[in-house]
C-alpha positions, -999 to 999 in steps of 0.1 A, spaced: -623 426 -532 -600 456 -534 -608 487 -517 -635 509 -534 -628 548 -540 -639 571 -516 -666 587 -540 -677 554 -552 -713 560 -561 -704 592 -578 -677 576 -600 -702 547 -608 -730 571 -619 -702 590 -640 -691 559 -656 -726 550 -665 -735 585 -679 -704 588 -701 -708 553 -714 -742 560 -727 -731 594 -741 -704 575 -760 -729 552 -773 -751 580 -784 -722 598 -801 -712 567 -820 -748 562 -832 -753 598 -846 -717 599 -859 -722 582 -894 -749 607 -901 -734 637 -889 -714 664 -911 -690 669 -880 -675 634 -877 -641 646 -867 -654 668 -838 -676 640 -826 -647 614 -826 -628 640 -805 -656 640 -781 -658 604 -780 -621 599 -775 -622 624 -747 -650 606 -728 -631 574 -735 -602 589 -716 -622 598 -690 -636 564 -686 -601 550 -684 -593 574 -655 -625 562 -636 -617 526 -640 -583 529 -629 -598 541 -594 -616 508 -592 -605 472 -588 -599 452 -620 -628 440 -637 -652 459 -616 -671 475 -648 -671 444 -668 -708 437 -658 -719 472 -668 -701 470 -702 -719 438 -713 -753 452 -708 
């Protein structure tokens, strides 16, 4: 296994939290009047997820994404 980042637990928790927030925003987006603003937030969160993923070995978060 490749080396895990120094702040591994924090990044893992951040990843889970951001993923949950994205799911929540995607759920409320269709009924919201502020669809553009919500989409911008979703895109920003996805960018942060990508940054976190790059710090970990390949396929590390695949298990979390499937649940």
